[in-house]
All heavy atoms as an XYZ file, in Angstrom:
593
protein
N     153.065    -72.670     44.653
C     152.891    -73.818     43.808
C     153.850    -73.725     42.631
O     153.862    -72.752     41.908
C     151.451    -73.817     43.295
C     150.776    -75.092     43.456
S     149.008    -75.074     43.033
C     148.631    -73.476     42.424
N     154.617    -74.749     42.438
C     155.590    -74.805     41.361
C     155.108    -75.822     40.335
O     154.871    -76.973     40.663
C     156.951    -75.204     41.942
C     158.031    -75.239     40.907
O     157.772    -75.230     39.711
N     159.262    -75.298     41.366
N     154.980    -75.408     39.076
C     154.479    -76.313     38.041
C     155.368    -77.535     37.855
O     154.937    -78.545     37.324
C     154.305    -75.580     36.717
C     153.045    -74.742     36.703
O     152.171    -74.912     37.535
N     152.955    -73.844     35.761
N     156.639    -77.468     38.271
C     157.528    -78.620     38.168
C     157.076    -79.762     39.066
O     157.425    -80.912     38.842
C     158.967    -78.227     38.528
C     159.572    -77.275     37.517
O     159.082    -77.220     36.367
O     160.538    -76.581     37.873
N     156.305    -79.437     40.096
C     155.834    -80.442     41.044
C     154.502    -81.065     40.640
O     153.967    -81.890     41.368
C     155.685    -79.843     42.444
C     157.026    -79.462     43.040
O     158.048    -80.051     42.716
N     157.020    -78.467     43.892
N     153.954    -80.635     39.505
C     152.648    -81.139     39.094
C     152.767    -82.511     38.448
O     153.727    -82.806     37.745
C     151.972    -80.160     38.129
C     151.122    -79.138     38.828
C     151.702    -78.203     39.668
C     149.753    -79.120     38.670
C     150.934    -77.263     40.323
C     148.972    -78.188     39.323
C     149.564    -77.259     40.154
N     151.778    -83.357     38.739
C     151.689    -84.675     38.120
C     150.355    -84.764     37.383
O     149.376    -84.127     37.766
C     151.791    -85.817     39.158
C     153.165    -85.861     39.781
C     150.737    -85.698     40.224
N     150.352    -85.524     36.322
C     149.137    -85.722     35.535
C     148.532    -87.064     35.914
O     149.178    -88.105     35.784
C     149.449    -85.670     34.040
C     149.954    -84.309     33.629
O     149.374    -83.301     33.998
N     151.031    -84.269     32.887
N     147.301    -86.998     36.402
C     146.565    -88.200     36.777
C     145.508    -88.473     35.722
O     145.023    -87.555     35.069
C     145.868    -88.007     38.124
C     146.696    -87.517     39.300
C     145.802    -87.241     40.498
C     147.768    -88.537     39.640
N     145.134    -89.715     35.567
C     143.976    -90.096     34.766
C     143.042    -90.831     35.709
O     143.361    -91.922     36.178
C     144.373    -90.989     33.598
C     145.081    -90.255     32.498
C     145.304    -91.165     31.315
C     146.026    -90.388     30.223
N     146.314    -91.257     29.078
N     141.924    -90.214     35.989
C     140.964    -90.795     36.921
C     139.829    -91.410     36.111
O     139.204    -90.735     35.293
C     140.429    -89.727     37.904
C     139.461    -90.343     38.893
C     141.582    -89.042     38.629
N     139.574    -92.689     36.335
C     138.530    -93.406     35.602
C     137.224    -93.362     36.395
O     137.178    -93.751     37.566
C     138.942    -94.852     35.374
C     137.936    -95.644     34.531
C     138.374    -97.077     34.311
N     139.655    -97.170     33.659
C     139.854    -97.124     32.334
N     138.821    -96.955     31.542
N     141.057    -97.242     31.836
N     136.169    -92.897     35.733
C     134.844    -92.869     36.358
C     134.406    -94.301     36.634
O     134.469    -95.163     35.756
C     133.847    -92.166     35.442
S     132.137    -92.188     36.062
N     133.954    -94.556     37.838
C     133.536    -95.905     38.221
C     132.202    -96.293     37.588
O     131.847    -97.469     37.580
C     133.459    -96.039     39.735
C     132.366    -95.206     40.377
C     132.355    -95.370     41.870
C     131.264    -94.487     42.458
N     131.274    -94.557     43.903
N     131.485    -95.317     37.051
C     130.174    -95.610     36.459
C     130.259    -95.887     34.957
O     129.731    -96.881     34.482
C     129.221    -94.447     36.701
S     128.920    -94.112     38.442
N     130.930    -95.012     34.227
C     130.948    -95.132     32.766
C     132.307    -95.535     32.199
O     132.419    -95.849     31.022
C     130.494    -93.821     32.125
S     131.661    -92.437     32.317
N     133.347    -95.494     33.015
C     134.675    -95.884     32.558
C     135.469    -94.803     31.856
O     136.614    -95.029     31.477
N     134.882    -93.631     31.691
C     135.592    -92.524     31.045
C     136.806    -92.140     31.876
O     136.738    -92.068     33.103
C     134.651    -91.326     30.905
C     135.287    -90.103     30.320
C     134.342    -88.898     30.316
O     133.258    -88.929     30.875
N     134.763    -87.840     29.683
N     137.937    -91.897     31.206
C     139.139    -91.415     31.887
C     139.225    -89.905     31.753
O     139.148    -89.374     30.648
C     140.402    -92.036     31.277
C     140.689    -93.407     31.780
C     142.069    -93.899     31.362
O     142.726    -93.248     30.532
O     142.476    -94.928     31.895
N     139.388    -89.238     32.888
C     139.469    -87.782     32.912
C     140.839    -87.389     33.438
O     141.241    -87.824     34.513
C     138.351    -87.170     33.781
C     136.991    -87.463     33.136
C     138.523    -85.678     33.938
C     136.106    -88.288     33.928
N     141.565    -86.555     32.663
C     142.886    -86.114     33.128
C     142.753    -85.008     34.175
O     141.906    -84.126     34.065
C     143.549    -85.587     31.860
C     142.419    -85.172     30.983
C     141.267    -86.073     31.319
N     143.581    -85.097     35.189
C     143.641    -84.066     36.233
C     145.112    -83.822     36.540
O     145.871    -84.758     36.747
C     142.915    -84.501     37.521
C     141.442    -84.796     37.253
C     143.041    -83.431     38.602
C     140.678    -85.284     38.471
N     145.494    -82.559     36.583
C     146.863    -82.182     36.913
C     146.874    -81.549     38.306
O     146.158    -80.583     38.561
C     147.394    -81.185     35.876
O     148.723    -80.861     36.139
N     147.654    -82.154     39.214
C     147.712    -81.666     40.592
C     149.152    -81.570     41.072
O     150.036    -82.259     40.564
C     146.917    -82.571     41.567
C     145.446    -82.590     41.228
C     147.471    -83.977     41.597
N     149.356    -80.739     42.051
C     150.657    -80.615     42.690
C     150.904    -81.871     43.533
O     150.028    -82.305     44.289
C     150.683    -79.362     43.569
C     152.035    -79.158     44.212
O     152.245    -79.711     45.317
O     152.879    -78.476     43.609
N     152.077    -82.461     43.392
C     152.410    -83.705     44.084
C     152.336    -83.554     45.601
O     151.844    -84.447     46.306
C     153.794    -84.183     43.660
C     154.211    -85.576     44.101
C     153.207    -86.625     43.645
C     155.594    -85.899     43.570
N     152.784    -82.439     46.135
C     152.714    -82.213     47.580
C     151.273    -82.107     48.051
O     150.916    -82.623     49.116
C     153.501    -80.959     47.961
C     154.996    -81.122     47.809
C     155.769    -79.863     48.169
O     155.261    -79.054     48.979
O     156.875    -79.708     47.627
N     150.437    -81.438     47.266
C     149.014    -81.329     47.608
C     148.358    -82.705     47.597
O     147.567    -83.035     48.488
C     148.288    -80.420     46.618
C     148.764    -78.987     46.662
O     149.361    -78.579     47.681
O     148.542    -78.267     45.670
N     148.697    -83.522     46.611
C     148.142    -84.867     46.517
C     148.518    -85.691     47.741
O     147.677    -86.362     48.335
C     148.640    -85.546     45.239
C     148.129    -86.960     44.973
C     146.616    -86.987     44.828
C     148.806    -87.539     43.731
N     149.759    -85.616     48.135
C     150.208    -86.354     49.313
C     149.505    -85.909     50.576
O     149.085    -86.737     51.390
N     149.357    -84.601     50.747
C     148.689    -84.074     51.939
C     147.233    -84.538     51.988
O     146.723    -84.904     53.057
C     148.767    -82.553     51.960
N     146.566    -84.556     50.852
C     145.178    -85.014     50.811
C     145.096    -86.513     51.086
O     144.280    -86.959     51.881
C     144.561    -84.676     49.452
C     143.166    -85.186     49.296
C     142.073    -84.833     50.023
C     142.736    -86.180     48.368
N     140.975    -85.538     49.589
C     141.353    -86.364     48.568
C     143.369    -86.904     47.377
C     140.606    -87.256     47.817
C     142.611    -87.788     46.626
C     141.247    -87.957     46.852
N     145.975    -87.301     50.467
C     145.943    -88.750     50.657
C     146.265    -89.151     52.100
O     145.735    -90.145     52.592
C     146.909    -89.439     49.695
C     146.442    -89.401     48.262
C     147.419    -90.036     47.300
O     148.630    -89.947     47.476
N     146.894    -90.667     46.267
N     147.104    -88.377     52.753
C     147.446    -88.663     54.155
C     146.389    -88.145     55.129
O     146.487    -88.371     56.330
C     148.807    -88.060     54.504
C     149.988    -88.732     53.837
C     151.309    -88.200     54.343
N     151.492    -86.782     54.116
C     151.995    -86.243     52.993
N     152.377    -87.019     51.996
N     152.136    -84.932     52.878
N     145.395    -87.422     54.623
C     144.342    -86.895     55.474
C     144.722    -85.604     56.184
O     144.046    -85.191     57.121
N     145.789    -84.968     55.740
C     146.230    -83.717     56.359
C     145.417    -82.515     55.887
O     145.375    -81.498     56.574
C     147.710    -83.484     56.043
C     148.617    -84.535     56.605
C     150.041    -84.467     56.083
O     150.359    -83.566     55.282
O     150.833    -85.324     56.479
N     144.805    -82.642     54.708
C     143.993    -81.559     54.153
C     142.735    -82.139     53.538
O     142.745    -83.249     53.001
C     144.756    -80.808     53.052
C     145.912    -79.979     53.539
C     146.518    -79.209     52.378
C     147.664    -78.321     52.833
N     148.209    -77.557     51.700
N     141.649    -81.364     53.626
C     140.435    -81.699     52.903
C     140.678    -81.439     51.421
O     141.558    -80.648     51.053
C     139.264    -80.856     53.398
C     138.886    -81.025     54.864
C     137.830    -80.006     55.264
C     138.406    -82.438     55.123
N     139.895    -82.066     50.572
C     140.120    -81.939     49.135
C     140.066    -80.477     48.671
O     140.865    -80.052     47.846
C     139.141    -82.838     48.332
C     137.723    -82.301     48.381
C     139.625    -83.053     46.922
N     139.162    -79.683     49.231
C     139.055    -78.283     48.815
C     140.237    -77.448     49.317
O     140.581    -76.426     48.724
C     137.716    -77.666     49.225
C     137.479    -77.555     50.706
C     136.782    -78.766     51.291
O     136.874    -79.869     50.773
N     136.079    -78.548     52.401
N     140.861    -77.879     50.398
C     142.053    -77.193     50.901
C     143.295    -77.592     50.102
O     144.163    -76.765     49.837
C     142.277    -77.531     52.370
C     141.194    -77.034     53.293
C     141.307    -77.621     54.691
O     141.940    -78.690     54.878
O     140.736    -77.002     55.605
N     143.355    -78.853     49.729
C     144.519    -79.348     48.994
C     144.527    -78.874     47.553
O     145.589    -78.604     46.994
C     144.549    -80.872     49.034
N     143.344    -78.768     46.941
C     143.255    -78.451     45.518
C     142.318    -77.282     45.234
O     141.354    -77.414     44.471
C     142.771    -79.675     44.731
C     143.493    -80.942     45.063
C     142.843    -81.979     45.709
C     144.822    -81.110     44.729
C     143.498    -83.168     46.009
C     145.498    -82.283     45.029
C     144.832    -83.318     45.666
N     142.570    -76.104     45.800
C     141.672    -74.975     45.542
C     141.694    -74.542     44.080
O     140.771    -73.873     43.611
C     142.218    -73.872     46.455
C     143.656    -74.222     46.647
C     143.706    -75.730     46.633
N     142.706    -74.950     43.344
C     142.856    -74.583     41.928
C     142.077    -75.511     40.996
O     141.999    -75.255     39.798
C     144.339    -74.577     41.541
C     145.115    -75.785     42.008
C     145.174    -76.945     41.269
C     145.777    -75.757     43.239
C     145.868    -78.055     41.714
C     146.481    -76.859     43.696
C     146.527    -78.007     42.929
O     147.214    -79.102     43.380
N     141.493    -76.590     41.529
C     140.667    -77.478     40.713
C     139.203    -77.062     40.820
O     138.740    -76.664     41.891
C     140.782    -78.929     41.186
C     142.102    -79.644     40.974
C     142.023    -81.060     41.534
C     142.483    -79.671     39.509
N     138.455    -77.212     39.727
C     137.016    -76.940     39.828
C     136.349    -78.014     40.689
O     136.859    -79.138     40.811
C     136.530    -77.014     38.373
C     137.560    -77.771     37.639
C     138.860    -77.590     38.378
N     135.215    -77.690     41.283
C     134.527    -78.647     42.155
C     134.257    -79.997     41.481
O     134.311    -81.033     42.145
C     133.224    -77.945     42.524
C     133.540    -76.495     42.403
C     134.539    -76.395     41.268
N     133.975    -80.008     40.190
C     133.686    -81.276     39.507
C     134.902    -82.200     39.503
O     134.760    -83.417     39.646
C     133.227    -81.031     38.063
O     134.206    -80.232     37.373
C     131.879    -80.343     38.023
N     136.091    -81.649     39.376
C     137.300    -82.486     39.386
C     137.646    -82.925     40.809
O     138.137    -84.036     41.014
C     138.466    -81.768     38.727
C     138.233    -81.632     37.224
C     139.481    -81.682     36.432
C     139.116    -81.693     34.957
N     140.268    -81.562     34.113
N     137.369    -82.079     41.789
C     137.581    -82.510     43.174
C     136.622    -83.649     43.515
O     137.004    -84.624     44.163
C     137.416    -81.327     44.126
C     138.493    -80.269     43.946
C     138.539    -79.274     45.073
N     137.310    -78.580     45.332
C     137.078    -77.295     45.050
N     138.021    -76.554     44.481
N     135.937    -76.750     45.344
N     135.380    -83.540     43.072
C     134.403    -84.607     43.299
C     134.850    -85.900     42.620
O     134.695    -86.987     43.177
C     133.019    -84.185     42.783
C     131.918    -85.152     43.137
C     131.689    -85.281     44.641
O     131.718    -84.262     45.354
O     131.476    -86.418     45.099
N     135.408    -85.781     41.439
C     135.918    -86.953     40.729
C     137.003    -87.653     41.544
O     137.042    -88.879     41.625
C     136.451    -86.532     39.360
C     137.041    -87.625     38.484
C     135.978    -88.624     38.065
C     137.698    -87.013     37.259
N     137.875    -86.880     42.168
C     138.915    -87.471     43.017
C     138.314    -88.203     44.215
O     138.780    -89.271     44.599
C     139.885    -86.396     43.513
C     140.858    -85.827     42.492
C     141.595    -84.634     43.082
C     141.837    -86.895     42.025
N     137.268    -87.640     44.793
C     136.660    -88.214     45.995
C     135.842    -89.461     45.662
O     136.002    -90.504     46.293
C     135.741    -87.183     46.696
C     136.548    -85.997     47.193
C     134.975    -87.833     47.845
C     135.685    -84.824     47.612
N     134.947    -89.357     44.680
C     133.958    -90.417     44.441
C     134.226    -91.239     43.189
O     133.524    -92.227     42.966
C     132.545    -89.818     44.317
O     132.494    -88.968     43.163
C     132.162    -89.050     45.571
N     135.187    -90.807     42.374
C     135.462    -91.466     41.085
C     134.214    -91.454     40.198
O     133.921    -92.415     39.486
C     135.937    -92.907     41.266
C     137.198    -93.075     42.091
C     138.408    -92.584     41.306
N     139.667    -93.019     41.870
C     140.414    -92.266     42.660
N     140.018    -91.069     43.001
N     141.567    -92.697     43.107
N     133.462    -90.349     40.264
C     132.265    -90.185     39.449
C     132.417    -88.938     38.597
O     132.627    -87.841     39.125
C     131.011    -90.051     40.347
O     130.967    -91.165     41.245
C     129.745    -90.027     39.529
N     132.308    -89.104     37.272
C     132.460    -87.960     36.362
C     131.233    -87.054     36.458
O     130.170    -87.484     36.936
C     132.700    -88.441     34.933
S     131.247    -89.100     34.091
N     131.355    -85.814     36.004
C     130.227    -84.880     36.101
C     128.963    -85.371     35.398
O     127.854    -85.176     35.900
C     130.753    -83.605     35.444
C     132.232    -83.688     35.576
C     132.556    -85.153     35.495
N     129.109    -86.025     34.254
C     127.938    -86.504     33.517
C     127.193    -87.585     34.303
O     125.964    -87.565     34.400
C     128.354    -87.037     32.142
C     128.864    -85.967     31.202
C     130.342    -85.618     31.414
O     131.062    -86.355     32.140
O     130.781    -84.598     30.865
N     127.930    -88.526     34.867
C     127.293    -89.583     35.665
C     126.690    -89.018     36.943
O     125.614    -89.429     37.368
C     128.305    -90.691     35.969
S     128.752    -91.665     34.498
N     127.395    -88.071     37.548
C     126.868    -87.430     38.758
C     125.524    -86.783     38.463
O     124.556    -86.957     39.208
C     127.875    -86.386     39.255
C     127.446    -85.708     40.509
C     126.738    -84.555     40.615
C     127.699    -86.140     41.854
N     126.530    -84.241     41.943
C     127.105    -85.197     42.714
C     128.361    -87.231     42.396
C     127.162    -85.316     44.089
C     128.415    -87.341     43.769
C     127.818    -86.389     44.602
N     125.454    -86.066     37.339
C     124.195    -85.420     36.962
C     123.091    -86.443     36.714
O     121.943    -86.234     37.130
C     124.383    -84.558     35.715
C     125.169    -83.292     35.985
O     125.315    -82.896     37.167
O     125.663    -82.694     35.011
N     123.415    -87.551     36.050
C     122.406    -88.593     35.806
C     121.910    -89.200     37.118
O     120.725    -89.477     37.272
C     122.979    -89.686     34.911
C     122.941    -89.363     33.441
C     123.130    -90.593     32.588
N     124.382    -91.298     32.829
C     125.550    -90.982     32.276
N     125.638    -89.967     31.451
N     126.632    -91.690     32.541
N     122.813    -89.405     38.070
C     122.422    -90.034     39.331
C     121.602    -89.114     40.220
O     120.732    -89.573     40.964
C     123.668    -90.493     40.100
C     124.360    -91.666     39.473
S     125.680    -92.368     40.496
C     126.782    -91.003     40.733
N     121.892    -87.813     40.172
C     121.281    -86.905     41.140
C     120.444    -85.798     40.520
O     120.073    -84.847     41.199
C     122.373    -86.289     42.024
C     123.106    -87.326     42.835
C     124.397    -87.698     42.493
C     122.496    -87.940     43.910
C     125.084    -88.664     43.228
C     123.178    -88.911     44.653
C     124.451    -89.270     44.311
N     120.098    -85.904     39.241
C     119.344    -84.827     38.577
C     117.947    -84.637     39.170
O     117.386    -83.552     39.075
C     119.253    -85.086     37.073
O     118.555    -86.293     36.827
N     117.391    -85.669     39.785
C     116.043    -85.542     40.344
C     116.021    -84.766     41.657
O     114.972    -84.375     42.140
C     115.385    -86.922     40.524
C     115.940    -87.743     41.660
C     117.086    -88.664     41.236
O     117.751    -88.446     40.229
N     117.325    -89.703     42.006
N     117.202    -84.525     42.247
C     117.283    -83.803     43.512
C     117.605    -82.341     43.281
O     118.373    -81.994     42.395
C     118.354    -84.424     44.431
C     118.084    -85.871     44.744
C     118.814    -86.876     44.142
C     117.076    -86.213     45.637
C     118.560    -88.206     44.429
C     116.795    -87.543     45.928
C     117.569    -88.536     45.312
O     117.300    -89.842     45.597
N     117.056    -81.491     44.105
C     117.306    -80.059     44.021
C     118.255    -79.669     45.159
O     117.824    -79.482     46.296
C     116.002    -79.278     44.109
C     116.200    -77.798     43.871
O     117.169    -77.417     43.200
O     115.345    -77.027     44.357
N     119.550    -79.584     44.864
C     120.548    -79.263     45.890
C     120.609    -77.795     46.133
O     120.666    -76.972     45.364
C     121.924    -79.786     45.504
C     122.010    -81.281     45.498
C     122.097    -81.994     44.319
C     121.986    -81.988     46.679
C     122.179    -83.368     44.318
C     122.069    -83.367     46.692
C     122.159    -84.068     45.500
């Protein structure tokens, strides 16, 4: 992974509108968008909360509010 290939994304939560910055490798982003890699394979360097944000566009706070009643 070369830091020169990293791009800064701003992902807006679909629930609250908060924008969360995420920095990812451009090649990893392309592989994930093309369906060549699962999100955890493409971005092992991101914490699970940021990978979830990429998938569902839901920030950690909103995710907790929506699913706090469930015991995962």
